[in-house]
N, C-alpha and C positions, 0 to 999 in steps of 0.2 A: 516346761513355760519358756519362752523366747523372752532375755531381758535384753536392754540397750548398749547395757557397761558390761564390762571388766568387771566393774566393783560391784554391782549386782549379783552375777554368778557365783563370786567370791564369798557373800555373807550367805547366799543362799543356798549353796551347800555344805561342802565337810567341816571349813574352816568354822563356819556360822555355829555349826553341830559341836562342834570342841572348843569355843567360846561361848555358847550358853551351857554347859554341861560345866566347865571350866568357874562360869559365876555361881554354877550350886556349891560346890565347896565352900564358898564362903557365901553363903549369903547372908546368914543370921548379919554376919558384922559389915554386908554392904550394905543390910537394910537398916543398919543402926547410923551408918552414916551419910547414907542420904535423909534420914529423920534430923539431922544436923540442917543438913543442903536445906532442905526445903523448909525448914521452920523461919528460916532467916528469908529466904524469897516471900512465902506467905507473908512476913512483916514486914516487907517490903511492898507491898499491895495497896491499893489505898483504896480497894472494893473487894467486896465481899464474891467468891467467884466457886460452883460449885458442882459446872460439868469440866470435863478434862480430856484433853486428847493427846498422847502422844504419840510422833511418827520414828518408830524406829525402837520397838520397846523392851527388846529381846524378851528374856522372861519373866519381867513386872516390877523389877526391882525397885525403879522408880517408882510405880504408881503405887507399891506395896507402900511404900513408906508415907505417897500422900497423902493414902487411904487411912493408916495408922492418925497421922494430924487433920482429915478431913472425914471423917470417917463415912457422913453423907452424899460427899461427893460422888457425880453418875461419870465411868469411869469409862473410857474410849481409844484404844489402842492401833497405832499402822505396825506389825511386823514381817519381815520377808520371810525368813527362815521359819520352815516349818516345823519344826524340834520345840523353837521357841515359841510360836504359835501355841502349840497343844500347853504347855506351860501356864503361856498368860489364860486360855481360857478359865482355869482354875483359878482364876482369882478377877478375870474381865469380865463381861460381858459381852463387851462388843470387842471383838477383835476380825481388822480386817489384814487376810492372811495378801501379802502380794508386796509390789514392790510402790513405794512413796512417789513414784516418779507418775506410776498408774491410778494412784488414790484420785479420787475426783469426792471432797467434801461436797453432802446433800443438806448437810446443816455448820452451823457455824456453834463456839464453845468457849466459854469463858474462860478459860485455861489451856495455852498451848504450848506443846512442851517438845523439845528435841534437842537431845543431849548423845554427847562422843558420837555423834551420829552423821554430822556437816562433815565431821574432819574426813570421813570415810568414802564421801558424796563424789565420783568424776566432776572436777571441780566446773568444767563446761555446762554440767548438769544445775547447778548451783542457783543461777535464776528461776529455774521451774520449780525447786524447794522452796525458796523465798517465798514465791508465789503462792504455792498453799498453805505455806504457814500463814499467810495473810489473809488468802482467801478461810480457813478454819475460822480463824480467831474474831470471839464478838467484840473480847476487852484486849489478854493479855496474850501476848506470845513470850517465852522464854527460851532462850538460846544458851545454853551450858555445852561449851566445847574448848578444845585448847585454844590459845590466841597470840597471834600473832601479827604485828601491825602489814607484815609485808606476807603474800603468799609465798610457802617455800615446802617442801614435798620432806617428810623422814621419811625412815627406811622402817616398815611396823613389821615386828617377828618376823625379819629375813625375808620382807617380801616388798618391790618396788611399787610404785601406784597405788599402794592402800591407806596413807595416808598423807593428810594435805593440812596445814596450820594457816592461816591467813585470820580477816579481821569480820571474821562474819555479823557479827552485830551492825556493823559498821556500814557493810555492803547492803543487809537489810535494810535499813532506818534508809537509807541514800536511794534505796527502791521504791520503798514506801512510806515517806515522812508524815503520812500520817499516824503513823508507831512513834512514840515519843520514851525514850528513856527515863526510868523511875531510879531501878537504882541496879547496880554493879557487883561483884562479888569476887575474889579471890580464892581456890582453895588450897593449900600446900600438904603436901602427900606424908608432912611430916606434923599433919593438928590431930590431933586426940581423934576427932573423927575427919580421917581424910578422906578426901579425893586426889585422883592422878595428878594434880595441876591443872586443876581446870579452871578457867573464869565465866561464873554466871551473868546472864543481859535479861534485865524484866522492863520489856516493852508494853506501852499501854496505849490501846487505838484511841486516838485523840473524839471530842463531840460524842461521848458513848451515851 
């Protein structure tokens, strides 16, 4: 498959396979941590939601947690790595295997999630990803990433040009002002149910 960016090739290939298998070794702990995270996000929601789309779902640890908290939710995922997509299909009925950049949403979802994925996107492609988040959302967009007030690149497991921090949520709301910030939070790596020092932002489309 032809990809437009080096980052897509990176995650679709062997590094993405290794990441997927590495998560398997600590799956139970990661799901428990995610349940704690999404319990906070769900509590911040001002309306009920039942359809979920996750961009870059990997093996489905976020969606597994959401399904635990919302057993009746209809889950859909987009995933570029074939190994991860195969795992996803065991828990998620609707899996779109391929690049987020190639995904064309045919419908809208109540809750659209992207978690530690934007940090790995080629920065020039971020406006296109923000557009897909907005197009896909009927009500909520949740961005959960490494935050920095100004763009910065970080060496990632010995690789350059593969991890970027910035104010993703702020850029998204500037581009799509119809979305307002509902709530946000930071999850420290030293908490009882840690995340990797990520900040989550829950945004809601106005006049729904």
